[in-house]
C-alpha positions as CSV (number, residue, x, y, z in Angstrom):
1,M,84.4,73.0,101.2
2,A,84.4,69.2,101.9
3,K,82.3,67.1,99.5
4,P,78.7,67.1,100.8
5,V,77.4,63.9,102.4
6,E,73.9,63.0,103.5
7,K,73.0,63.7,107.0
8,S,69.8,63.4,109.0
9,K,70.8,63.2,112.7
10,G,70.6,66.0,115.3
11,E,68.0,68.6,116.4
12,P,69.2,71.7,114.4
13,L,67.7,75.2,114.2
14,S,65.6,75.1,111.1
15,V,64.5,77.6,108.5
16,K,60.9,77.2,107.4
17,A,59.9,74.3,105.2
18,P,63.2,72.3,104.9
19,A,62.8,70.0,102.1
20,G,64.7,67.8,99.7
21,R,68.0,65.9,100.2
22,V,69.8,66.8,103.4
23,I,73.5,67.6,102.8
24,A,76.0,68.0,105.7
25,V,78.3,71.0,105.4
26,D,81.3,71.3,107.7
27,T,83.2,74.2,106.0
28,L,82.2,77.8,105.4
29,P,81.9,79.8,103.2
30,L,79.6,77.5,101.1
31,S,80.8,76.3,97.7
32,Y,78.4,76.8,94.8
33,E,80.3,74.5,92.6
34,A,80.4,71.7,95.2
35,L,76.6,72.0,95.7
36,K,75.7,72.5,92.1
37,P,74.8,68.8,91.5
38,Y,72.2,69.0,94.2
39,L,70.6,72.3,93.2
40,A,68.6,71.1,90.3
41,E,66.1,69.4,92.6
42,G,66.8,71.5,95.6
43,C,68.3,70.4,98.9
44,T,68.6,71.3,102.6
45,L,72.0,72.2,104.0
46,H,72.9,70.8,107.4
47,L,75.4,73.4,108.7
48,E,77.7,71.9,111.3
49,A,80.6,74.5,111.6
50,G,81.3,78.2,111.3
51,P,83.8,80.0,109.1
52,S,86.5,79.6,111.8
53,G,86.0,75.9,111.7
54,Y,84.5,75.5,115.2
55,R,81.5,73.2,115.6
56,L,78.2,74.8,116.1
57,R,76.4,74.0,119.3
58,K,73.2,73.6,117.3
59,P,73.4,72.7,113.6
60,I,71.3,74.7,111.3
61,L,69.0,73.5,108.4
62,V,69.0,75.8,105.4
63,P,66.8,74.9,102.5
64,V,68.0,75.8,99.0
65,K,65.3,76.0,96.4
66,P,65.5,74.1,93.1
67,G,67.3,76.1,90.4
68,T,68.8,78.6,92.8
69,S,71.0,81.0,90.9
70,L,74.6,81.9,91.8
71,R,73.6,85.5,92.8
72,T,70.9,84.2,95.2
73,F,73.2,81.6,96.6
74,D,75.8,84.3,97.2
75,I,73.4,86.2,99.5
76,V,72.6,83.0,101.5
77,N,76.3,82.3,101.8
78,Y,76.9,85.9,103.1
79,V,74.2,85.5,105.7
80,V,75.3,82.0,106.9
81,S,79.0,82.9,107.0
82,S,78.5,86.2,108.8
83,L,76.2,85.0,111.5
84,S,77.2,81.4,112.2
85,D,80.2,82.5,114.4
86,R,78.3,85.2,116.2
87,M,74.7,84.2,116.8
88,T,73.4,81.2,114.9
89,S,69.8,81.8,115.9
90,L,69.8,84.9,113.6
91,I,70.4,82.8,110.5
92,P,66.8,81.4,110.2
93,W,65.4,84.7,111.4
94,V,67.0,86.5,108.5
95,L,66.5,83.8,105.8
96,D,62.8,83.4,106.7
97,S,62.2,87.2,106.3
98,P,62.1,88.7,102.8
99,A,62.5,92.1,104.4
100,M,65.7,91.1,106.2
101,M,67.0,89.3,103.1
102,R,66.8,92.7,101.2
103,V,68.9,94.2,104.0
104,A,71.5,91.4,103.5
105,T,71.4,91.9,99.7
106,H,72.0,95.6,100.0
107,L,75.0,95.2,102.4
108,R,76.5,92.5,100.2
109,R,76.1,94.2,96.8
110,Y,76.3,97.9,97.5
111,R,78.2,98.3,100.8
112,T,81.4,96.6,102.1
113,S,80.0,93.0,102.6
114,S,81.1,93.3,106.2
115,P,80.0,90.4,108.4
116,S,80.1,92.7,111.5
117,T,77.7,95.2,109.9
118,L,75.2,92.5,109.0
119,Y,75.4,91.1,112.5
120,A,75.0,94.6,114.0
121,Y,71.9,95.4,111.9
122,T,70.2,92.1,112.3
123,S,70.8,91.8,116.1
124,Q,69.6,95.4,116.7
125,M,66.6,94.8,114.4
126,R,65.6,91.7,116.2
127,R,65.7,93.4,119.6
128,F,63.4,96.1,118.2
129,C,61.0,93.6,116.8
130,E,60.9,91.5,120.0
131,W,60.2,94.7,122.0
132,L,57.4,95.8,119.5
133,G,56.0,92.3,119.1
134,R,56.1,92.5,115.3
135,T,58.2,91.0,112.5
136,P,60.2,93.1,110.0
137,D,57.8,92.0,107.2
138,E,54.8,93.0,109.3
139,L,56.3,96.5,109.7
140,V,56.9,96.9,106.0
141,A,53.3,95.7,105.3
142,E,51.9,98.2,107.8
143,A,53.7,101.1,106.1
144,L,52.6,100.2,102.5
145,H,49.3,99.7,100.8
146,E,48.8,96.6,98.7
147,D,49.8,98.4,95.6
148,G,53.1,99.4,97.2
149,S,52.3,103.1,97.8
150,P,53.0,104.6,101.2
151,D,50.4,104.4,103.9
152,P,50.6,107.6,106.0
153,G,48.9,106.1,109.0
154,G,51.2,103.1,109.1
155,I,54.3,105.3,108.7
156,K,53.1,107.5,111.5
157,R,52.7,104.5,113.8
158,I,56.1,103.2,113.0
159,R,57.7,106.6,113.7
160,Q,55.9,106.8,117.0
161,A,57.1,103.3,117.9
162,E,60.7,104.4,117.2
163,E,60.3,107.4,119.5
164,E,58.9,105.1,122.3
165,Y,61.8,102.6,121.7
166,V,64.3,105.5,122.2
167,G,62.7,106.3,125.5
168,E,62.7,102.7,126.5
169,L,66.5,102.4,125.8
170,Q,67.2,105.6,127.7
171,A,65.2,104.3,130.6
172,R,67.4,101.2,130.6
173,G,70.5,103.4,130.8
174,R,71.8,102.7,127.2
175,A,74.5,105.1,125.9
176,P,73.5,107.7,123.2
177,N,75.7,106.0,120.6
178,M,74.1,102.7,121.3
179,I,70.6,104.2,120.9
180,K,71.7,105.8,117.6
181,A,72.9,102.4,116.3
182,A,69.6,100.8,117.2
183,V,67.6,103.4,115.3
184,T,70.0,103.2,112.4
185,A,69.4,99.5,112.0
186,V,65.6,100.0,112.0
187,R,65.9,102.8,109.4
188,A,68.2,100.7,107.2
189,M,65.6,97.9,107.1
190,L,62.8,100.3,106.2
191,I,64.7,102.2,103.6
192,V,65.9,99.1,101.6
193,N,62.2,98.0,101.7
194,D,61.0,101.3,100.1
195,V,59.6,102.7,103.4
196,E,60.5,106.4,104.1
197,V,59.8,107.4,107.7
198,P,60.4,111.0,108.8
199,R,63.5,111.4,111.0
200,I,63.1,111.4,114.8
201,L,65.2,113.3,117.4
202,L,67.9,111.3,119.0
203,P,69.9,112.0,122.3
204,Q,73.0,114.1,121.8
205,G,75.9,111.9,121.1
206,R,78.6,111.7,123.7
207,V,81.1,109.2,125.0
208,V,79.8,107.5,128.2
209,Y,82.2,104.7,128.7
210,E,85.6,106.3,128.1
211,D,88.8,104.3,127.9
212,R,92.4,105.3,128.0
213,S,95.7,104.4,126.6
214,P,97.8,102.1,128.8
215,R,101.0,103.5,130.1
216,P,104.4,102.0,129.1
217,E,105.0,100.5,132.5
218,E,101.5,98.9,132.4
219,L,102.2,97.4,129.0
220,A,105.6,96.2,130.2
221,R,103.8,94.5,133.1
222,M,101.4,92.8,130.7
223,M,104.4,91.5,128.7
224,E,105.9,90.0,131.8
225,V,102.8,88.0,132.9
226,A,101.5,87.0,129.4
227,D,102.2,83.7,127.6
228,L,104.1,83.8,124.3
229,R,101.1,84.2,122.0
230,A,99.6,86.9,124.2
231,R,102.9,88.8,124.1
232,V,102.8,88.8,120.3
233,I,99.2,90.1,120.4
234,V,99.9,92.9,122.9
235,S,103.2,94.0,121.3
236,M,101.7,94.0,117.8
237,L,98.7,96.1,118.9
238,A,100.9,98.5,120.7
239,L,103.8,98.8,118.2
240,G,101.8,98.2,114.9
241,G,98.5,100.1,115.7
242,F,96.4,97.3,114.3
243,R,92.7,97.0,114.8
244,I,91.8,93.7,116.4
245,G,89.8,92.5,113.3
246,T,92.8,93.3,111.0
247,L,95.3,91.6,113.3
248,R,93.4,88.3,113.3
249,R,93.4,88.3,109.5
250,L,97.2,88.8,109.0
251,R,99.1,86.0,107.4
252,Y,102.7,85.0,107.4
253,R,103.2,86.6,104.0
254,H,102.6,90.0,105.5
255,V,105.8,89.8,107.5
256,K,107.8,87.2,105.6
257,E,110.2,89.3,103.6
258,D,111.5,91.5,106.4
259,L,111.4,88.8,109.0
260,E,113.5,86.4,106.9
261,T,116.0,89.1,105.8
262,G,116.4,90.4,109.4
263,R,115.2,93.9,108.6
264,T,113.7,95.8,111.5
265,P,111.2,97.4,112.0
266,V,109.2,94.9,110.0
267,H,107.0,96.4,107.2
268,V,103.4,95.2,107.1
269,H,101.3,96.1,104.0
270,V,97.7,95.8,105.0
271,E,95.4,95.2,102.0
272,A,92.0,96.9,101.8
273,D,90.2,93.5,102.0
274,I,91.2,92.9,105.6
275,T,90.6,96.5,106.9
276,K,87.6,97.9,108.5
277,G,85.3,99.3,105.8
278,K,87.7,98.1,103.1
279,Y,88.3,101.7,102.2
280,G,91.9,101.3,101.1
281,S,95.3,99.6,101.8
282,Y,97.9,101.1,104.1
283,D,101.4,100.4,105.5
284,T,102.5,100.1,109.1
285,F,105.4,98.5,111.0
286,I,106.2,96.4,114.1
287,G,109.2,97.3,116.2
288,A,112.0,95.1,117.6
289,E,110.2,94.0,120.7
290,A,107.2,92.7,118.7
291,V,109.5,91.1,116.1
292,A,111.5,89.2,118.8
293,V,108.4,87.6,120.4
294,L,106.9,86.9,117.0
295,R,110.1,84.9,115.9
296,L,109.9,82.9,119.1
297,Y,106.2,82.2,118.6
298,L,106.6,81.1,115.0
299,E,109.5,78.8,116.0
300,Q,107.3,77.3,118.8
301,R,104.6,76.5,116.2
302,R,107.2,74.9,114.0
303,R,108.2,72.6,116.8
304,G,104.7,71.9,118.1
305,S,103.5,72.0,121.7
306,P,105.5,70.0,124.3
307,S,102.4,68.1,125.3
308,G,101.9,66.9,121.7
309,K,98.4,68.4,121.6
310,I,99.4,70.8,118.7
311,P,101.6,69.0,116.1
312,P,104.5,70.7,114.4
313,E,103.3,73.2,111.8
314,T,104.8,74.0,108.5
315,I,104.6,77.8,108.3
316,Q,103.5,78.8,104.7
317,D,102.7,82.2,103.1
318,D,99.0,81.8,103.9
319,S,99.4,80.5,107.4
320,P,97.6,82.7,110.0
321,L,100.0,84.9,111.9
322,L,98.0,84.1,115.1
323,R,96.5,80.6,115.3
324,S,94.1,79.0,117.7
325,D,95.4,76.4,120.1
326,H,92.0,74.7,120.6
327,T,92.4,72.4,117.7
328,R,95.1,70.4,115.9
329,E,94.0,72.0,112.6
330,V,95.5,75.3,111.7
331,R,92.9,78.0,112.2
332,S,93.0,81.7,112.8
333,L,92.0,83.1,116.1
334,S,88.5,84.5,116.2
335,Q,87.9,88.1,117.2
336,K,86.2,86.9,120.4
337,Q,89.3,84.8,121.3
338,L,91.6,87.8,120.8
339,H,89.5,89.9,123.1
340,T,89.5,87.2,125.7
341,I,93.3,86.8,125.6
342,V,93.9,90.5,126.0
343,H,91.4,90.8,128.9
344,T,92.9,87.8,130.6
345,T,96.3,89.4,130.3
346,Y,94.9,92.6,131.9
347,V,93.6,90.5,134.8
348,R,97.0,88.8,135.3
349,A,98.8,92.1,135.3
350,G,96.4,93.5,137.9
351,L,95.0,96.1,135.5
352,S,91.3,95.1,135.3
353,S,90.0,96.9,138.4
354,E,89.6,100.4,136.9
355,K,86.1,100.8,135.4
356,R,84.0,103.6,133.9
357,G,80.4,102.6,134.4
358,R,79.8,99.1,133.1
359,L,83.0,98.9,131.1
360,Y,86.7,98.7,131.9
361,M,88.9,101.7,131.3
362,L,91.5,99.4,129.7
363,R,90.2,97.4,126.8
364,T,91.5,95.6,123.8
365,H,91.2,98.8,121.6
366,S,93.0,100.8,124.3
367,I,96.3,99.2,123.3
368,R,95.9,100.6,119.8
369,K,95.6,104.1,121.4
370,Y,99.1,103.5,122.8
371,F,100.4,103.5,119.2
372,R,98.8,106.9,118.5
373,T,99.6,108.7,121.8
374,Q,103.2,107.5,121.9
375,L,104.0,108.4,118.3
376,A,102.4,111.8,118.7
377,A,104.5,112.4,121.8
378,L,107.6,111.4,119.9
379,G,107.0,114.0,117.2
380,V,105.5,112.0,114.4
381,P,103.1,114.1,112.3
382,R,99.4,113.3,112.8
383,D,98.8,112.4,109.2
384,Y,101.5,109.8,109.2
385,I,100.1,108.3,112.4
386,D,96.6,108.2,110.9
387,Y,97.9,106.6,107.7
388,M,99.8,103.8,109.7
389,M,96.6,103.2,111.7
390,G,94.5,102.7,108.5
391,H,92.4,105.8,109.0
392,K,90.9,107.7,106.0
393,I,92.8,110.9,105.6
394,S,92.9,113.7,103.0
395,T,96.7,113.2,102.4
396,Y,96.4,109.4,101.9
397,H,97.9,109.3,98.4
398,D,100.6,111.9,99.3
399,I,101.9,109.7,102.1
400,Q,101.5,106.4,100.2
401,M,103.5,107.8,97.3
402,K,106.5,108.3,99.6
403,G,106.9,104.6,99.8
404,P,107.4,102.1,102.7
405,E,111.1,102.9,103.1
406,F,110.4,106.6,103.9
407,L,107.8,105.6,106.4
408,R,110.1,102.9,107.9
409,N,112.7,105.6,108.6
410,V,110.1,107.9,110.2
411,Y,108.8,105.0,112.4
412,A,112.4,103.9,113.4
413,A,113.5,107.4,114.2
414,S,110.6,107.8,116.7
415,G,112.1,105.0,118.8
416,L,108.6,103.6,119.7
417,G,108.8,100.8,122.2
418,I,107.4,99.3,125.3
419,K,110.0,98.2,127.8
420,P,112.4,100.7,129.3
421,K,116.0,100.3,128.1
422,T,118.4,98.9,130.8
423,Q,121.7,99.7,129.1
424,V,122.9,103.2,128.3
425,S,124.2,103.3,124.7
426,R,126.0,106.1,122.8
427,L,122.6,106.9,121.3
428,D,121.0,107.2,124.7
429,M,123.8,109.3,126.0
430,L,123.4,111.8,123.2
431,K,119.7,111.9,123.7
432,E,120.2,112.8,127.4
433,I,122.7,115.5,126.5
434,I,120.3,117.0,124.0
435,R,117.4,116.9,126.5
436,A,119.6,118.8,128.9
437,W,119.8,121.6,126.4
438,G,116.0,121.7,126.4
439,L,115.4,120.0,123.1
440,D,113.6,116.7,122.2
441,P,115.9,114.2,120.5
442,E,113.1,112.1,119.1
443,R,111.6,115.1,117.4
444,I,115.0,115.8,115.8
445,L,115.3,112.3,114.5
446,V,111.7,112.3,113.1
447,K,112.3,115.7,111.5
448,G,115.5,114.3,109.9
449,A,113.6,111.2,108.6
450,L,110.9,113.4,107.1
451,T,113.4,115.6,105.2
452,E,116.1,113.2,104.1
453,P,116.1,111.2,100.9
454,H,114.8,107.6,101.0
455,R,117.3,105.2,102.5
456,V,117.1,101.4,102.9
457,I,118.7,100.4,106.2
458,V,118.5,96.7,107.0
459,A,120.5,96.1,110.2
460,P,119.4,97.7,113.5
461,A,123.1,98.5,114.3
462,S,123.4,100.5,111.0
463,R,120.2,102.4,111.9
464,E,121.5,103.2,115.3
465,E,124.8,104.6,113.8
466,E,122.7,106.8,111.5
467,Q,120.7,108.1,114.5
468,V,123.9,108.7,116.5
469,K,125.4,110.7,113.5
470,A,122.2,112.7,113.1
471,L,122.1,113.7,116.8
472,A,125.8,114.4,116.9
473,D,125.5,116.7,114.0
474,S,122.6,118.5,115.6
475,L,124.6,118.9,118.8
476,K,127.5,120.3,116.9
477,E,125.2,122.8,115.2
478,M,123.8,124.0,118.5
479,L,127.4,124.5,119.8
480,R,128.4,126.3,116.7
481,K,125.5,128.7,117.0
482,D,126.3,129.4,120.6
483,L,129.9,130.1,119.8
484,L,129.0,132.4,116.9
485,D,126.6,134.3,119.2
486,G,129.5,134.8,121.7
487,R,127.8,132.9,124.5
488,S,129.2,130.1,126.7
489,P,127.2,126.9,126.2
490,Q,125.2,126.3,129.4
491,P,123.1,123.2,129.8
């Protein structure tokens, strides 16, 4: 955080009763140590930028009481950092409400501290309160007597309001899962404020706006029309199976070792801190097509943009793998920017006309489905696919204990890719011969990778030779069995 300076200009959104010295803050998250000299007498923070570094359209005034402790400051920091890039008007709405601050405290201390979860709960809760015409604190006060004991009449009225709200959302055509999310947010606020409301019936859950995995030819078309950065995004989603939130948090250090030694596919170890839910780390890989465009993209950044708008960049271990081109400063792409880039690429490729209800059939998350469906079709076991996608699975430790080299061989054996191959190699010829015999060569290679000892193969040529040998041996074994059975081999 930059050293705070006094600031008094602008017409910012303000939390109640701003007081004390006004301090400009242009970097998030907030630094307790940098603000410590001002906390003895209290101060008011003039927030000018979000965590991604982008200027806020409307600055926000956040008062900090005299003698604020580190633990209290941490909750304020969590609220400000989580909501400033999403909906700044929610920040004063939360900070002014003791009931909502208890929700933020619960999520920060006892859950995953997810900014997305806080945004989802607060935005859903505000919609409910605006519909009802009450504040969260008024709802809590209605459900409890002055001594803190439950008020049965107030609880009954809140439950009735929830049921009516469900009916309102249904009448507006909201999907069942969206209705469930709305009620969950209201229940979370009530529970952390010691209000127990009997459960209500909810619409049966079902997928209303289905999406689908893009076909290989559709992804190939996207790669043709996309700019270099968009090709990196599309290929890494398709060949690495990343969630969009994880992809934007990747750093150069995640790919540095394999990228600089020329090892393909490139191993990416994803730490728990950058995963959805932070449940645990996992390992995945990116294939040759993604590696090729990633190298070009990093080299472009090292040279800087031809127009001079973006200066040459020194790529370091902590440099974002995908950076924004809206500023000369090195900043990660925001999740919203990533969604926009992918959707724009769909439009350029002519793939944005297919819709299901209000939503497109092909969305950003759809490309991640390509990773699953293609690997499954190529014979990779489901548990291995789930592990490489960061899902919680019962065999998590069993797969992790096999090590990245074992998984690298399984991934490479599958032959996962996007563009169709234009040249017929020895490997391709053997695959076609084996297919003519009614067998699946990819399944043979995956099965071999699952049963063979761990091997470290660096060069793609060496890996192809290993695969040629494995398929040739399999073909010889089929011929031997036919000869022993006294039959003439027929394709």
